[in-house]
BALUMSE-923311 format. One line per field, with one value per residue (C-alpha): x, y, z; residue in three letters. Coordinates in steps of 0.001 Angstrom, whole numbers, plus 500000, padded with zeros to 6 digits. Example, Ala and Ser with C-alpha at 12.3 -4.5 7.8 and 13.67 -1.06 7.14 Angstrom:
2
px	512300_513670
py	495500_498940
pz	507800_507140
residu	ALA_SER
This chain:
744
px	122116_119261_121544_124045_121135_119720_123186_123625_120044_121228_123764_121287_122085_125299_123180_119804_121094_121299_120266_119429_115684_112997_111440_109161_108962_105152_104843_107127_105270_102005_103178_104552_101251_099239_101406_101484_097672_097579_100066_099270_101391_103505_104400_105271_107663_109125_110094_112390_114152_117583_118826_122375_122423_121918_123168_119591_117667_114427_114719_115077_112312_109882_110383_110382_106898_105694_106721_109151_112323_113058_116586_119353_123059_125845_123909_126110_125334_123218_121209_120288_119429_117031_115606_114685_113559_111106_109770_109342_107589_105450_104948_104426_101164_102266_105139_107687_111219_114040_116981_120169_123370_126941_129890_131514_134059_136808_135752_133605_135647_138050_139807_140848_143061_141618_139734_142656_144682_142153_142342_145951_145450_143400_141523_137982_137281_139391_137562_134138_135114_136381_133034_131106_133161_132294_128713_128517_130249_128306_124724_125746_125450_122383_123801_121792_122970_126264_127710_130037_131375_132881_133186_134526_137133_140180_143117_144236_146362_145885_142171_141786_139149_141274_142000_138219_137805_139700_141851_141995_140794_137149_137268_138971_136849_133679_134506_135771_132645_130484_132574_131966_128287_128089_130064_128043_124601_125145_122615_119646_118915_116510_119380_120203_123720_123114_123895_122401_125299_125415_127094_128768_129226_126727_128507_131847_133137_136696_137063_136943_139063_142403_142001_139680_136597_133249_134751_133152_133794_134311_133341_132371_129281_131466_133807_130640_129368_132820_134681_132549_129254_130140_130936_127456_125811_127697_126683_123011_123609_125136_121867_123133_120321_121048_122797_124122_124161_127394_128396_129906_128074_128329_128116_126248_123739_124666_124143_121483_119210_120346_117506_119546_121559_118738_116081_117235_120108_119394_115745_115184_118146_119495_115953_117209_114832_117497_116809_118630_120143_121621_125255_125365_123293_124114_120594_120858_124378_122765_122204_125997_126198_123837_121125_118441_116589_115871_115467_112118_113499_116220_113476_111644_114544_115901_112880_111850_114987_114661_116025_114280_115966_117653_120676_120440_119469_115901_114549_112218_110618_110256_109126_107482_103888_103797_105227_102574_099943_101549_101778_105597_105813_103190_102012_102889_106537_106523_104758_107379_110269_108581_107944_111790_112313_109758_110614_114296_112987_110838_113618_115917_113586_113305_109562_110005_113435_114514_116296_119685_120998_122862_124834_126283_129797_131307_133938_137761_136628_139947_138534_137916_141644_142773_141039_141929_145611_145451_143985_146589_149465_148025_147665_151285_153199_157057_158268_162022_164217_167831_170199_167673_167619_164300_163265_165729_167973_168216_171567_169617_169551_169360_166696_166568_162806_162332_159844_156429_154409_156148_153940_150896_148080_145332_147132_147831_144041_143721_140608_137099_137958_135218_134575_137888_139558_143150_144176_143436_145784_149078_151794_155166_156756_154374_154841_158593_158777_156924_159619_161959_165514_165369_166473_164673_165956_163060_163281_160280_162698_159455_156519_154037_154308_154068_156714_159139_161594_164503_166192_165224_166852_170326_169110_167656_170817_172817_170442_170557_174320_174033_171631_171892_169150_167104_163289_161840_158240_156856_153924_150614_148675_144950_143797_146029_143565_139715_137096_138110_141727_143012_146652_148389_151935_151833_155620_156415_155537_157515_161064_160279_162304_165363_164937_165225_168083_170018_169316_170352_173928_174568_175674_173262_170645_167547_164105_161621_157844_155323_151689_149646_146210_147447_150453_153106_155712_158665_161175_163952_163055_162999_166574_167913_166330_167577_163942_160575_157266_154074_151109_148083_146880_146601_144304_144153_146602_149129_152109_151719_151279_154490_156543_155443_156558_159932_160909_159643_156855_154683_155825_154575_151996_150172_150064_149611_145835_146804_149820_152545_153749_157315_156155_152803_152663_151988_148780_146083_148282_146860_147729_144760_145208_144869_147971_147856_148996_152603_153458_156500_159177_161272_164358_163541_166013_165015_165698_169100_170201_169233_172171_172083_171117_169103_166748_163160_162163_165339_163628_161405_158079_156273_154037_156362_157509_160790_161377_159607_159882_156694_156090_155230_157531_155579_152788_149415_149572_153033_154699_157599_158097_160669_160809_160731_158066_158222_155484_155666_153939_150982_148224_144856_142129_141625_142676_139352_136370_132636_131228_129349_132440_134764_138341_140318_143644_146279_149947_152594_153625_156647_157965_161817_162944_163504_160265_156752_154693_151509_151687_148750_148661_146856_145268_145276_143940_144080_141769_143889_141446_138006_135595_136659_140253_140734_142945_146786_145621_142542_142480_140109_141242_143244_144026_146039_148169_150020_153145_155843_159460_160328_156638_155143_151401_149110_146990_143597_141503_138195_137750_134277_134115_130976_133464_135225_132365_132482_130480_131258_131185_127330_126983_126058_127564_128826_131947_133448_135099_138785_142347_143154_146429_146241_149169_149343_151581_152889_152012_150240_153969_154925_154669_156820_154011_151863_149284_146849_143412_140498_136834_134978
py	306161_305874_304174_307211_309590_307818_307746_311476_312130_310542_313328_316367_317269_318768_321504_321588_324257_326742_330172_330942_332098_331161_333537_335135_338534_338615_341720_340354_336994_338401_340494_337156_335217_338070_337995_334456_334195_336513_334361_332010_328646_330157_333204_331151_329143_331970_333211_330240_330973_332786_333832_335016_338418_338410_340993_341583_343621_342875_339143_339435_342294_339877_337072_339624_340770_337464_336800_334162_335657_335816_336766_337962_337345_339034_342364_345039_348293_350618_351930_348537_347229_350114_349616_345959_346807_349254_346585_344222_346876_348503_345964_342660_341683_341580_344259_341776_343289_341322_340174_341288_339249_339004_337029_339692_337228_339529_343084_344701_347730_348075_344503_343011_340035_336735_335070_332733_335829_337494_334277_334822_338108_336389_339698_339410_343008_343867_340852_342212_345737_344240_342772_345846_347780_345374_345478_349422_349452_346601_347886_351242_349668_347625_344287_343052_339469_337930_334315_334426_333568_330247_328218_324833_323371_323054_320814_320023_322890_321372_322371_325856_326985_326865_330398_331275_330104_330481_327541_324155_324882_324579_327076_329674_329259_329451_332802_334230_333190_334666_337889_338210_337630_340424_342559_342180_342148_344903_345085_345488_343658_346650_349131_349900_349237_345545_342758_339334_336846_333309_330435_327995_325285_323367_320939_319119_320722_321306_317362_316813_313838_314592_318369_318463_320786_319321_315935_313314_314091_311050_312126_310051_311041_311981_314070_315650_316722_317715_319242_320285_321335_323549_326624_326533_326331_329420_331038_330280_331763_334815_335230_334307_335131_332410_329002_327491_323752_322219_320597_317533_314524_312872_309168_308969_311954_315380_318052_319807_316594_316266_316644_315652_318916_321098_319985_317946_320082_323584_323860_321455_321467_325154_326913_328745_330285_331243_330875_328015_328538_325878_326391_327061_324477_321884_320697_319410_318304_315585_313793_313422_312375_309485_309803_311254_309958_313170_316841_316560_313934_316600_319017_317029_315738_319071_320907_318004_318010_321787_324019_327073_328947_327336_328924_329066_325442_326149_322570_324029_326283_323859_320805_321804_322393_318910_317446_319122_317390_313959_314387_314035_317508_319120_322555_323065_322392_324922_327497_326882_327722_330849_332062_331845_333755_336460_336751_337753_340228_341987_341952_343597_346354_345691_346184_349852_350660_348517_351348_352798_356413_355999_359106_358197_356648_355446_353097_353549_355913_357021_355179_352084_352109_352721_349619_347566_348472_347380_343930_343435_344425_342167_339307_339140_336296_336489_333042_333644_336375_335323_337853_340527_341108_342896_345595_347179_349713_353342_352193_350690_353131_350932_348306_345488_344622_341688_338969_338604_339580_342907_345020_342920_344808_342532_339303_340534_340885_337151_335063_336285_339801_340625_344270_345976_348459_347620_351074_351597_348789_349754_347221_346754_348632_351601_351635_351436_354092_356422_356260_359302_358642_355000_354116_351162_348881_346962_343943_341429_338721_336743_337979_336198_333380_330611_331874_329136_331536_332133_334982_337788_336079_337393_340810_340367_339178_342109_344524_342648_342942_346748_347033_346986_344392_342253_342011_339052_339043_335689_333421_332579_334780_335101_332365_329715_329502_329672_327429_325124_325935_323000_321918_318487_320451_323165_324315_327684_327460_328597_329687_331155_328784_329295_333041_332788_330365_332793_335831_333730_333317_337114_337599_340269_339947_338387_339048_336812_337696_335313_336386_333195_331872_328686_327375_326565_323829_326308_324577_325299_328943_329461_328035_330278_333521_335660_336602_335305_337150_335294_337234_335291_337624_340826_342970_346793_347801_345041_346991_349543_347101_345239_348336_349446_345873_345915_349145_348824_351069_348152_344809_341355_339707_337285_333489_330544_329555_326341_324138_324345_321013_320206_318478_317888_314286_314967_316543_316417_317658_319625_320216_318794_315202_311999_310617_306865_304053_304443_308350_309313_310266_312665_310431_308217_307773_309502_307880_309475_308397_304762_302324_300252_296903_297966_295411_295570_296821_298765_302342_302313_301273_304770_307072_308996_309524_308379_311301_314069_313060_313624_317253_320231_322906_325427_324489_325976_329361_330099_333535_335457_339060_341524_341406_338315_337301_335330_333380_332516_331902_329800_329509_327665_328990_325394_321944_320002_321217_320210_319903_323334_325301_327819_327518_330889_330760_333407_333897_336512_337822_339882_341735_341039_342777_345933_346696_347554_344674_342536_338678_336426_334191_330745_328486_324752_321765_318037_315525_312605_309773_309621_306910_307899_308899_312737_315211_315726_319509_321787_325575_326951_330521_333258_336922_339617_341389_344648_345351_348095_346907_345836_345824_342840_342089_339389_337539_335996_333181_331740_328178_326837_323166_322773_323914_320383_318561_316352_313368_310388_306835_306613_309604_311870_315361_315976_316518_313348_313337_312920_314440_317256_318969_322829_325033_328876_329009_331087_328261_324753_323203_325080_322963_325112_326318_323391_322676_319866_319810_317276_317350_315452
pz	281029_283257_285954_285616_286032_288880_290615_289945_291465_294649_295008_294838_298233_296547_295429_297225_299462_296670_297341_293959_293917_291779_289347_291967_290396_290452_288165_285641_285838_285411_282251_280838_281446_279958_276984_276526_276599_273487_271406_268652_268413_265609_267662_270786_268734_267013_270248_270656_267428_267219_263893_262867_261489_257667_255192_253709_256276_254507_254980_258721_258615_256975_259620_262499_261184_261036_264653_263694_265576_269323_269159_266738_267145_265451_264472_265901_263980_266198_263291_261911_265322_265860_262637_263374_267042_265330_263047_265986_268027_265534_262858_264368_265836_269505_269561_271199_270988_269712_272203_270428_271234_270473_271737_274049_275613_276997_275861_273120_272186_274980_274892_278367_278796_277475_280419_281169_281558_283719_286195_286634_288328_291029_291240_291399_291557_288439_286582_287462_286326_282974_282495_283423_280851_278174_279096_279019_275494_274142_275352_273934_270681_271298_272729_275473_275673_275618_275520_278351_280909_279825_283226_281779_283849_281288_282205_278623_277029_273596_273813_271989_274047_277042_276497_276827_280463_283655_284011_285671_289255_290173_293058_291064_288118_290120_291682_288316_286571_289264_289163_285342_285692_288201_286021_282840_284669_287259_290037_287852_284517_283563_283678_279955_280591_281953_279459_280207_280957_279729_281729_279275_278333_280275_280790_280859_277597_279043_279212_275509_274638_273046_273744_270464_270126_269897_271024_273698_277354_279537_283049_286009_287988_290799_288765_287240_290611_292270_289528_286484_287831_290961_288644_287101_290470_291576_288342_289324_292750_291024_288984_285628_283154_280735_280241_277137_276401_275175_272172_273852_275120_278550_278658_275303_276041_274154_276612_274365_275095_278674_281023_284058_283377_282145_284611_287531_288346_286766_287581_290406_292613_291847_291423_288357_286086_283582_280006_278249_274728_272632_271162_267545_265643_268518_268108_264470_265247_267573_264187_263803_267321_266411_269053_266766_263773_261964_262571_263996_266689_267259_268036_270413_272281_272801_274090_276091_277871_278751_275934_275565_272700_269644_268143_264319_264065_263041_264043_266564_264126_261269_263468_266703_265155_263863_266983_268949_266798_267151_270937_270830_272592_274926_274563_278110_277282_274792_276845_279705_277009_276000_279574_280033_276950_277741_281236_280351_277814_280380_283121_280588_280127_276390_276010_277601_276010_273025_271212_271569_270912_267550_268202_271683_271749_275155_273712_274878_277634_279543_282820_280610_279574_283043_284420_281548_282032_285659_284822_281967_284143_287116_284602_283563_285097_285816_285282_285437_286613_286824_288605_288859_285097_285681_286250_283830_285345_284362_282711_279800_276895_273789_273579_270884_270301_268161_267754_265580_268437_269285_267116_266321_267317_266277_267544_271045_271754_271251_270515_270176_269414_266991_267622_269044_266830_266586_266157_269762_270839_272351_271156_273029_270144_270332_274262_274280_271381_273765_276515_276348_276383_275070_271600_270223_267578_266056_263953_263889_262470_261602_259758_261973_264575_262101_259731_258640_256959_259108_256904_259390_262373_261395_261377_264741_266029_264569_266221_269569_269552_269451_272404_276145_276573_274130_274453_272363_271918_270651_271123_269248_266865_268003_265340_266867_270146_270736_269294_266696_267115_269009_268764_269140_269604_272001_271435_269776_266134_263150_263460_266851_268882_266650_267170_270942_270691_268442_270669_273754_272176_271550_275033_275764_278617_276947_278232_276455_276456_275435_274381_273951_274453_276321_278497_275894_276483_276695_278977_276349_276134_279967_280030_277300_278705_281564_282241_281061_281294_280231_278994_277963_275105_277077_274857_274096_276880_276673_275415_278170_280685_279521_279306_282861_284165_282327_283502_287102_287117_288031_289746_288455_290527_288274_288994_286780_286588_284902_285271_282496_281249_280180_277282_275492_276345_280089_279386_280988_283844_286824_290498_292263_290962_293081_294568_293256_294830_293748_293871_292556_295196_293188_293152_290131_287184_284147_280718_280126_283707_283222_282454_279304_280209_283497_284980_284419_288024_288707_288089_291386_289666_290506_288846_286351_283045_281954_279656_281607_285381_287398_287750_285617_284301_286588_288913_289387_291267_290258_289711_290711_291835_291690_295647_298014_300385_303554_305009_308725_312101_310734_313363_313426_315712_316726_315662_316273_314806_314383_310633_311035_312439_310800_310889_311380_309865_310325_309313_308851_305422_304956_302112_302401_299197_297543_295796_296890_295438_295788_296801_295902_299111_298503_301078_300173_302180_301681_303046_304128_304123_302478_301653_298008_297210_297461_295564_296944_297281_296863_296565_299216_299342_298013_298661_296932_299725_298843_300851_300849_300861_304430_305500_307344_307971_309344_306642_307668_305992_307282_306052_306687_307212_304917_301936_302698_301466_298494_296875_299175_298242_298680_296334_299241_299449_302911_304970_306111_309700_309583_309515_307267_306246_305380_303626_303074_300213_297114_294774_294761_294871_298082_301280_303637_305794_306908_309798_310570_311987_312656_311684_314183
residu	MET_LYS_ARG_LEU_PHE_TYR_THR_LEU_SER_LEU_ALA_LEU_ALA_LEU_VAL_SER_CYS_SER_THR_ALA_PRO_LYS_SER_ALA_ASP_SER_ALA_VAL_ASP_GLN_ARG_VAL_GLU_ASP_LEU_LEU_SER_LYS_MET_THR_LEU_GLU_GLU_LYS_ILE_GLY_GLN_LEU_ASN_GLN_LEU_SER_SER_MET_ASN_ASN_LEU_GLU_ASP_MET_ALA_LYS_GLN_ILE_ARG_GLU_GLY_ARG_VAL_GLY_SER_ILE_LEU_ASN_GLU_VAL_GLU_PRO_GLY_ARG_ILE_ASN_ALA_LEU_GLN_ARG_ILE_ALA_LYS_ASP_GLU_SER_ARG_LEU_GLY_ILE_PRO_ILE_LEU_MET_SER_ARG_ASP_VAL_ILE_HIS_GLY_PHE_LYS_THR_ILE_ALA_PRO_ILE_PRO_LEU_GLY_GLN_ALA_ALA_SER_PHE_ASP_LEU_GLU_ALA_VAL_GLU_ALA_ALA_ALA_ARG_ILE_ALA_ALA_ILE_GLU_ALA_THR_ASN_ASP_GLY_ILE_ARG_TRP_THR_PHE_SER_PRO_MET_ILE_ASP_ILE_ALA_ARG_ASP_ALA_ARG_TRP_GLY_ARG_ILE_ALA_GLU_GLY_TYR_GLY_GLU_ASP_THR_TYR_LEU_THR_SER_LEU_MET_GLY_ALA_ALA_THR_ILE_ARG_GLY_TYR_GLN_GLY_PRO_ASP_LEU_SER_ASP_PRO_THR_SER_MET_ALA_ALA_CYS_ALA_LYS_HIS_PHE_CYS_GLY_TYR_GLY_ALA_SER_GLU_GLY_GLY_ARG_ASP_TYR_ASN_THR_ALA_ASN_ILE_THR_PRO_ARG_GLN_LEU_LEU_ASP_VAL_TYR_LEU_PRO_PRO_PHE_GLN_LYS_ALA_ALA_GLU_ALA_GLY_ALA_ALA_THR_TYR_MET_THR_SER_PHE_ASN_GLU_ILE_ASP_GLY_VAL_PRO_SER_THR_ALA_ASN_SER_TYR_LEU_LEU_LYS_THR_MET_LEU_ARG_ASP_ALA_TRP_HIS_SER_ASP_ALA_MET_VAL_VAL_THR_ASP_TRP_ALA_SER_THR_SER_GLU_MET_LEU_ALA_HIS_GLY_ASN_THR_TYR_ASP_ARG_ALA_ASP_VAL_ALA_ALA_LYS_ALA_ILE_ASN_ALA_GLY_VAL_ASP_MET_GLU_MET_VAL_GLY_GLU_THR_PHE_ILE_GLN_ASN_LEU_PRO_GLN_LEU_LEU_LYS_GLU_GLY_ARG_VAL_LYS_LEU_SER_THR_ILE_ASP_ASN_ALA_VAL_ARG_ASN_VAL_LEU_ARG_LEU_LYS_PHE_ARG_LEU_GLY_LEU_PHE_GLU_ASN_PRO_TYR_VAL_ASP_GLU_ASN_LYS_ARG_VAL_ALA_TYR_ALA_PRO_GLU_PHE_ILE_GLU_LYS_THR_LEU_LYS_LEU_ALA_THR_GLU_SER_ALA_ILE_LEU_LEU_LYS_ASN_ALA_ASP_GLU_THR_LEU_PRO_LEU_SER_SER_LYS_VAL_LYS_THR_VAL_ALA_LEU_VAL_GLY_PRO_MET_ALA_ASP_ALA_ALA_TYR_GLU_GLN_SER_GLY_THR_TRP_THR_PHE_ASP_GLY_ASP_ALA_SER_HIS_THR_VAL_THR_PRO_LEU_ALA_ALA_LEU_GLN_ALA_ILE_ASN_GLY_ILE_LYS_VAL_LEU_TYR_GLU_PRO_ALA_LEU_THR_HIS_CYS_ARG_ASP_GLN_LYS_ALA_ALA_GLY_ILE_ALA_SER_ALA_VAL_ALA_LYS_ALA_LYS_GLN_ALA_ASP_VAL_VAL_ILE_CYS_VAL_VAL_GLY_GLU_GLU_ALA_ILE_MET_SER_GLY_GLU_ALA_HIS_CYS_LEU_ALA_ASP_ILE_ASN_LEU_TYR_GLY_LYS_GLN_LYS_ASP_LEU_VAL_GLU_ALA_LEU_SER_LYS_THR_GLY_LYS_PRO_LEU_VAL_THR_VAL_ILE_MET_ALA_GLY_ARG_PRO_LEU_THR_ILE_ALA_LYS_GLN_VAL_GLU_GLU_SER_ASP_ALA_LEU_LEU_TYR_MET_PHE_HIS_PRO_GLY_THR_THR_GLY_GLY_THR_ALA_LEU_VAL_ASP_LEU_LEU_PHE_GLY_LYS_ALA_VAL_PRO_SER_GLY_LYS_THR_PRO_VAL_THR_PHE_PRO_TYR_MET_VAL_GLY_GLN_VAL_PRO_ILE_TYR_TYR_ASN_HIS_LYS_ASN_SER_GLY_ARG_PRO_ALA_ALA_GLY_THR_GLU_LEU_LEU_ILE_ASP_GLN_THR_PRO_VAL_GLY_ALA_GLY_GLN_THR_SER_LEU_GLY_CYS_SER_SER_TYR_TRP_LEU_ASP_ALA_GLY_PHE_GLY_PRO_LEU_PHE_PRO_PHE_GLY_TYR_GLY_LEU_SER_TYR_THR_THR_PHE_GLU_TYR_SER_ASN_LEU_LYS_LEU_SER_LYS_THR_GLU_LEU_ALA_LYS_ASN_GLU_THR_LEU_HIS_VAL_THR_PHE_ASP_LEU_ALA_ASN_THR_GLY_LYS_TYR_ASP_ALA_THR_GLU_ILE_CYS_GLN_LEU_TYR_ILE_ARG_ASP_LEU_VAL_GLY_SER_VAL_THR_ARG_PRO_ILE_LYS_GLU_LEU_LYS_GLY_PHE_LYS_ARG_VAL_ALA_LEU_LYS_ALA_GLY_GLU_LYS_THR_THR_VAL_GLU_PHE_ASP_LEU_ASN_MET_ALA_ASP_LEU_ALA_PHE_THR_THR_LEU_ASP_MET_LYS_HIS_GLU_VAL_GLU_PRO_GLY_ASP_PHE_LYS_LEU_TRP_VAL_ALA_ALA_ASN_SER_ASP_ASP_ASN_THR_ASN_GLU_ALA_SER_PHE_THR_VAL_LYS
């Protein structure tokens, strides 16, 4: 382990240029020191203790009076929050307010698409706006801290928490995370509508073995520096107020005891003074990991590693006094943790304004609905549209709406939806029924997504035969993704596959809509459908967004933020993989094409699957439109550059179809030769470009050569001279518009 951390420390140049400031708010720091000087040891340790809300208000009140609570999570009733804050302010010795927290992951009341869906929009402004809405609604009820964004890189669709992040790409995730932080926190933490963000899970949780939550993550030092840490550095630069340690271990060290992450990187390299909180009881879970002897050892290793606050584990409050006496923990270590907690409370303005107006309500404001609808619409991905099935023409008068997700208000909001009111959610059924002149024949066929009873399929088929078009809405219930909701099989569950197959045989145009928390293996359903729209659980306005897209009021623009596998055996699968020494050429024989008795080496001996081939069902960055776009005239400002220069890239984009629409243009590069092998492609830029039908424009990208840096053979973060390829493309698999340049 020491060797790993030594090796990693050699790469501090990766992040030493961070612009994130040190604490340096002298007025706040002076207030922190003044208060700290008055605190007893017990009061200090109390600030490091976070409790989950209890039903018995008096139990919490007693601990608050005694100065034993720094933060409470999962208390959301404004009246109770005010009551607890009054006890803290008026009845505890020092009057230190409580930091109220809640998992507000993709909306508090007005629910936006799940983060994976937000990433599909490639719209940073819309994502920031969604987080701002969440902050305004949550702070109105007294919540000033949320445990979001999750900026783990996730390349295994079996992992339930893939729903909670922004996908497989480091660059996209870094920008999405920073936008979310800006939205939550706003320009000033002391604003009553500012909610402290929490960059999680620090670090590498998305690499959990087998796509299982809480599992070990096997990550090389170079992968950690180049793939998993950059989003957290970007979070520091965006001013993330807090960080959360992850459940997993890396190379034998649980993150909650990992001083390399919490000190060497976060404090020394990135200069962040963010408060660090553990994940739920991840301190005491180190006993199960097997790197601690008892709860006292747990507390010592966690606080010495750099943890500031313990979420519900209570090993700090139970053991730190004795550990201090024994010399296993220093008072200065405890004081530094308390400083980080108090500083955040001062910055949030809690000492001046700890209360909320219990009669003020801001939830579901019209402007919130409007912005959330925009994001839900932009997040939808059109994966197939044979013979221009969509948008539906004015000749469509009767629609058969079927499937268990067609009217599932709670389920379409997805994972981590604790506080949204399902009665405000517009389902596809409700949105369709609101259209004048359209007759809706509704038949869920299945009571829920896991329903194994096929009796309702016959009724769905009968209604389909009476309709002009069939819209089948299937997918996953909310419970099927998110934390602790990992799957070994990522097909459609229950009898949903049978439902789609039966509808495909009716002879009526079939539009399949999938609402899910992860990319599913849907090759058969794609084949059976005339059109297929994918919506990562779209939230409150999902039904409205869908109907607007179906009838052409809006045009799909979403792109896949993760690679879609053909079958589960391909995962982990992601676009920016290494080439290998024997890359597949695309001409290899598959298992059904292989002659009986074929020789052992007759298949080409390249890197592919006999049954699945070598590529995904849909690549990263893929998504269709109702119109067509043409990329042309790619130009580079120069073809030879120094390491400190910027390459100016231009190309023409034309809307060659019939509809006004938006294209998400993507910029990829490849470092052809490195001191260590490099990915076949890396995303380095994207833009949403809106064009009217027939319109043409010039699109520009600026690529800084510094952004080509990586962790080299000798563990230095730098740009290596050499030859590069560059593409402007509609997706990561599009190689049409290519250019080359050289870094000298």
